[in-house]
TORVO-9337 format. One record per residue: x negated, y, z negated of N, C-alpha, C in turn. Coordinates in nm, 4 decimals, padded with zeros to 6 digits. Atoms other than C-alpha are relative to their C-alpha. Last residue first. Layout:
BEGIN
+----------+----------+----------+----------+----------+----------+----------+----------+----------+
!     n_px !     n_py !     n_pz !    ca_px !    ca_py !    ca_pz !     c_px !     c_py !     c_pz !
+----------+----------+----------+----------+----------+----------+----------+----------+----------+
!        X !        Y !        Z !        X !        Y !        Z !        X !        Y !        Z !
...
+----------+----------+----------+----------+----------+----------+----------+----------+----------+
END
This chain:
BEGIN
+----------+----------+----------+----------+----------+----------+----------+----------+----------+
!     n_px !     n_py !     n_pz !    ca_px !    ca_py !    ca_pz !     c_px !     c_py !     c_pz !
+----------+----------+----------+----------+----------+----------+----------+----------+----------+
!  00.0127 ! -00.0024 ! -00.1459 !  04.1614 !  00.7809 ! -01.6816 ! -00.1033 ! -00.0997 !  00.0454 !
!  00.1399 ! -00.0049 ! -00.0425 !  04.2653 !  00.7064 ! -02.0398 ! -00.0069 ! -00.0070 !  00.1527 !
!  00.0456 !  00.1187 ! -00.0734 !  04.6254 !  00.7880 ! -02.1171 ! -00.1434 !  00.0179 !  00.0480 !
!  00.0560 ! -00.0383 ! -00.1295 !  04.6461 !  01.0711 ! -02.3672 ! -00.0456 ! -00.1263 !  00.0703 !
!  00.0366 !  00.1105 ! -00.0894 !  04.8652 !  01.0153 ! -02.6679 ! -00.0459 !  00.0555 !  00.1348 !
!  00.1447 !  00.0270 !  00.0081 !  04.8541 !  01.3094 ! -02.9094 ! -00.0469 ! -00.1072 !  00.0978 !
!  00.0752 ! -00.1231 ! -00.0222 !  05.1963 !  01.4525 ! -02.8216 ! -00.1504 ! -00.0256 !  00.0050 !
! -00.0099 ! -00.0350 ! -00.1419 !  05.3511 !  01.1089 ! -02.7857 ! -00.0791 !  00.1255 !  00.0325 !
!  00.0769 !  00.0991 ! -00.0775 !  05.2202 !  01.0049 ! -03.1270 !  00.0034 !  00.0354 !  00.1482 !
!  00.1433 ! -00.0235 !  00.0264 !  05.3442 !  01.3228 ! -03.2940 ! -00.0848 ! -00.0938 !  00.0860 !
!  00.0392 ! -00.1239 ! -00.0675 !  05.6867 !  01.2904 ! -03.1299 ! -00.1479 !  00.0300 ! -00.0165 !
!  00.0025 !  00.0343 ! -00.1427 !  05.7169 !  00.9263 ! -03.2406 ! -00.0428 !  00.1225 !  00.0797 !
!  00.1276 !  00.0681 ! -00.0264 !  05.6158 !  01.0434 ! -03.5888 ! -00.0083 ! -00.0452 !  00.1454 !
!  00.1151 ! -00.0896 !  00.0174 !  05.8951 !  01.3021 ! -03.5983 ! -00.1303 ! -00.0696 !  00.0348 !
!  00.0074 ! -00.0875 ! -00.1180 !  06.1599 !  01.0702 ! -03.4512 ! -00.1200 !  00.0937 ! -00.0097 !
!  00.0598 !  00.0812 ! -00.1069 !  06.0820 !  00.8143 ! -03.7226 ! -00.0151 !  00.0860 !  00.1257 !
!  00.1396 !  00.0212 !  00.0410 !  06.1518 !  01.0790 ! -03.9869 ! -00.0750 ! -00.0819 !  00.1052 !
!  00.0813 ! -00.1182 ! -00.0311 !  06.4683 !  01.1929 ! -03.8040 ! -00.1470 ! -00.0149 ! -00.0395 !
!  00.0606 ! -00.0466 !  00.1246 !  06.6123 !  00.8383 ! -03.8077 ! -00.0900 !  00.1193 !  00.0319 !
! -00.1065 ! -00.0630 !  00.0778 !  06.8265 !  00.7985 ! -03.4943 ! -00.0547 !  00.0593 ! -00.1294 !
! -00.0332 !  00.0635 !  00.1279 !  06.5179 !  00.7331 ! -03.2830 !  00.1121 !  00.0763 ! -00.0710 !
!  00.0630 ! -00.0702 !  00.1124 !  06.5363 !  00.8768 ! -02.9314 !  00.0397 ! -00.0729 ! -00.1276 !
! -00.0874 ! -00.0259 !  00.1151 !  06.6043 !  00.6687 ! -02.6227 ! -00.0785 !  00.0792 ! -00.1026 !
! -00.1334 !  00.0478 ! -00.0359 !  06.4603 !  00.6119 ! -02.2743 !  00.1028 !  00.0266 ! -00.1097 !
! -00.0926 ! -00.1113 ! -00.0107 !  06.1578 !  00.8306 ! -02.3476 !  00.1405 ! -00.0409 !  00.0396 !
! -00.0262 ! -00.0239 ! -00.1425 !  05.9111 !  00.5543 ! -02.2714 !  00.0938 !  00.1178 !  00.0209 !
!  00.1232 ! -00.0501 ! -00.0610 !  05.7794 !  00.5794 ! -02.6273 !  00.0147 !  00.0227 !  00.1503 !
!  00.0326 ! -00.1343 !  00.0489 !  06.1288 !  00.5546 ! -02.7728 ! -00.1219 !  00.0564 !  00.0708 !
! -00.0956 ! -00.0945 ! -00.0577 !  06.2327 !  00.2581 ! -02.5557 ! -00.0319 !  00.1433 ! -00.0436 !
!  00.0258 ! -00.0049 ! -00.1433 !  05.9175 !  00.0613 ! -02.6458 !  00.0910 !  00.1034 !  00.0657 !
!  00.1183 ! -00.0837 ! -00.0200 !  05.9621 !  00.1479 ! -03.0124 ! -00.0307 !  00.0168 !  00.1484 !
! -00.0371 ! -00.1378 !  00.0304 !  06.3148 !  00.0084 ! -03.0056 ! -00.1176 !  00.0929 !  00.0244 !
! -00.0820 ! -00.0477 ! -00.1121 !  06.2024 ! -00.3078 ! -02.8267 !  00.0462 !  00.1439 ! -00.0227 !
!  00.0822 ! -00.0326 ! -00.1158 !  05.9221 ! -00.3559 ! -03.0803 !  00.0828 !  00.0579 !  00.1148 !
!  00.0042 !  00.1039 ! -00.1033 !  06.1581 ! -00.3443 ! -03.3768 ! -00.0805 !  00.0480 !  00.1209 !
! -00.1042 ! -00.0014 ! -00.1023 !  06.0775 ! -00.0989 ! -03.6526 ! -00.0210 ! -00.1127 !  00.1010 !
! -00.1035 !  00.0948 !  00.0431 !  05.8647 ! -00.1726 ! -03.9612 !  00.1120 ! -00.0108 !  00.1035 !
!  00.0458 !  00.1376 ! -00.0231 !  05.5601 ! -00.0131 ! -03.7954 !  00.0995 ! -00.1051 ! -00.0480 !
! -00.0180 !  00.0349 ! -00.1411 !  05.7471 !  00.3170 ! -03.7789 ! -00.0362 ! -00.1456 !  00.0252 !
! -00.1417 !  00.0290 ! -00.0160 !  05.7623 !  00.3271 ! -04.1608 !  00.0299 ! -00.0426 !  00.1443 !
! -00.0230 !  00.1292 !  00.0662 !  05.3837 !  00.3036 ! -04.1774 !  00.1456 ! -00.0427 !  00.0138 !
!  00.0590 !  00.1019 ! -00.0874 !  05.3642 !  00.5845 ! -03.9224 !  00.0203 ! -00.1391 ! -00.0599 !
! -00.0942 !  00.0216 ! -00.1103 !  05.6061 !  00.7937 ! -04.1290 ! -00.0525 ! -00.1082 !  00.0952 !
! -00.1093 !  00.0808 !  00.0550 !  05.3804 !  00.7465 ! -04.4305 !  00.1052 ! -00.0292 !  00.1062 !
!  00.0550 !  00.1337 !  00.0211 !  05.0829 !  00.8690 ! -04.2273 !  00.1073 ! -00.0928 ! -00.0561 !
! -00.0006 !  00.0676 ! -00.1298 !  05.2980 !  01.1601 ! -04.1102 ! -00.0607 ! -00.1394 ! -00.0109 !
! -00.1397 !  00.0289 ! -00.0339 !  05.3656 !  01.2543 ! -04.4721 !  00.0102 ! -00.0719 !  00.1336 !
! -00.0447 !  00.1172 !  00.0759 !  04.9950 !  01.2200 ! -04.5565 !  00.1450 ! -00.0368 !  00.0313 !
! -00.0375 ! -00.0188 !  00.1396 !  04.8973 !  01.4633 ! -04.2838 !  00.0513 ! -00.1277 ! -00.0653 !
! -00.1353 ! -00.0536 !  00.0163 !  04.7279 !  01.3605 ! -03.9615 !  00.0313 !  00.0085 ! -00.1487 !
! -00.0037 ! -00.1463 ! -00.0100 !  04.3511 !  01.3310 ! -03.9263 !  00.1393 !  00.0600 ! -00.0142 !
!  00.0677 ! -00.0584 !  00.1168 !  04.3074 !  00.9711 ! -04.0491 !  00.0071 !  00.1530 ! -00.0009 !
! -00.0703 !  00.0276 !  00.1252 !  04.5685 !  00.8504 ! -03.8011 ! -00.0631 !  00.0683 ! -00.1201 !
! -00.0732 ! -00.1108 !  00.0592 !  04.4227 !  01.0273 ! -03.4971 !  00.0551 ! -00.0244 ! -00.1400 !
!  00.0481 ! -00.1352 ! -00.0302 !  04.1619 !  00.8271 ! -03.3082 !  00.0631 !  00.1092 ! -00.0855 !
!  00.1458 ! -00.0143 !  00.0042 !  04.1893 !  00.4679 ! -03.4372 ! -00.0463 !  00.1449 !  00.0139 !
!  00.0508 !  00.0328 !  00.1332 !  04.5594 !  00.4721 ! -03.5219 ! -00.1496 !  00.0279 ! -00.0087 !
! -00.0460 ! -00.1042 !  00.0923 !  04.6574 !  00.6512 ! -03.2036 ! -00.0564 ! -00.0242 ! -00.1391 !
!  00.0826 ! -00.1199 ! -00.0169 !  04.4364 !  00.4170 ! -02.9987 !  00.0435 !  00.1149 ! -00.0911 !
!  00.1374 !  00.0244 !  00.0467 !  04.6088 !  00.1154 ! -03.1591 ! -00.0898 !  00.1213 !  00.0238 !
!  00.0155 ! -00.0001 !  00.1455 !  04.9650 !  00.2474 ! -03.1238 ! -00.1447 ! -00.0148 ! -00.0463 !
! -00.0385 ! -00.1271 !  00.0622 !  04.9778 !  00.3508 ! -02.7580 ! -00.0373 !  00.0014 ! -00.1477 !
!  00.0758 ! -00.1062 ! -00.0658 !  04.7962 !  00.0749 ! -02.5687 !  00.0354 !  00.1392 ! -00.0527 !
!  00.1392 !  00.0060 !  00.0458 !  04.9271 ! -00.1840 ! -02.8167 ! -00.0825 !  00.1147 !  00.0572 !
!  00.0051 ! -00.0567 !  00.1349 !  05.2818 ! -00.0720 ! -02.7435 ! -00.1425 !  00.0003 ! -00.0534 !
! -00.0367 ! -00.1409 ! -00.0095 !  05.2480 ! -00.1285 ! -02.3685 ! -00.0064 !  00.0680 ! -00.1370 !
!  00.1107 ! -00.0808 ! -00.0500 !  05.0588 ! -00.4532 ! -02.4234 !  00.0324 !  00.1487 !  00.0014 !
! -00.0576 ! -00.0541 ! -00.1227 !  05.3311 ! -00.6102 ! -02.6361 ! -00.1023 !  00.1024 !  00.0505 !
! -00.0114 !  00.1119 ! -00.0933 !  05.1592 ! -00.8284 ! -02.8939 !  00.0692 !  00.0403 !  00.1288 !
! -00.1350 !  00.0546 ! -00.0067 !  05.2307 ! -00.5731 ! -03.1648 !  00.0112 ! -00.1230 !  00.0894 !
!  00.0131 !  00.0934 ! -00.1132 !  04.8841 ! -00.4762 ! -03.2742 !  00.1286 ! -00.0795 !  00.0084 !
! -00.0143 ! -00.0795 ! -00.1217 !  04.9758 ! -00.1841 ! -03.4995 ! -00.0151 ! -00.0854 !  00.1252 !
! -00.1433 ! -00.0223 ! -00.0204 !  05.0349 ! -00.4225 ! -03.7905 !  00.0261 !  00.0817 !  00.1263 !
! -00.0603 !  00.1271 ! -00.0401 !  04.6762 ! -00.5438 ! -03.7550 !  00.1499 !  00.0125 !  00.0187 !
!  00.0507 !  00.0392 ! -00.1318 !  04.5413 ! -00.1887 ! -03.7548 !  00.0674 ! -00.1286 !  00.0468 !
! -00.0759 ! -00.0758 ! -00.0995 !  04.7654 ! -00.0907 ! -04.0465 ! -00.0443 ! -00.0355 !  00.1424 !
! -00.1346 !  00.0573 !  00.0004 !  04.6132 ! -00.3693 ! -04.2562 !  00.0856 !  00.0708 !  00.1050 !
!  00.0063 !  00.1296 ! -00.0694 !  04.2644 ! -00.2571 ! -04.1538 !  00.1371 ! -00.0656 !  00.0076 !
!  00.0174 ! -00.0284 ! -00.1422 !  04.3461 !  00.1016 ! -04.2536 ! -00.0033 ! -00.1294 !  00.0803 !
! -00.1306 ! -00.0418 ! -00.0514 !  04.4801 ! -00.0196 ! -04.5893 ! -00.0086 !  00.0285 !  00.1495 !
! -00.0900 !  00.1166 !  00.0063 !  04.1593 ! -00.2103 ! -04.6602 !  00.1371 !  00.0339 !  00.0584 !
!  00.0342 !  00.0853 ! -00.1144 !  03.9425 !  00.0806 ! -04.5446 !  00.0918 ! -00.1218 !  00.0058 !
!  00.1052 !  00.0988 !  00.0252 !  04.1189 !  00.3051 ! -04.7926 ! -00.0242 ! -00.0835 !  00.1254 !
! -00.0469 !  00.1377 ! -00.0149 !  04.3170 !  00.5994 ! -04.6609 ! -00.1171 ! -00.0951 ! -00.0228 !
!  00.0838 !  00.0790 ! -00.0885 !  04.2229 !  00.9424 ! -04.7887 !  00.0472 ! -00.1450 ! -00.0015 !
+----------+----------+----------+----------+----------+----------+----------+----------+----------+
END
């Protein structure tokens, strides 16, 4: 289980300042992070160390991450991401 302190830290790291990323990462964190496995939670933390431009390209499908662990969490996020209508 993730402590509230750690969750808050992840929340602030998920706010990237790029609207497109904020609209993907913050809802994923709030709705799904606590329900994914510990390995995926660690992958998410690792993802947050990546450059914004790389993440932007991955989430748009323009490129795939070279790191297979990052590729896994990007896939999980894309699978769970549902744009709000």
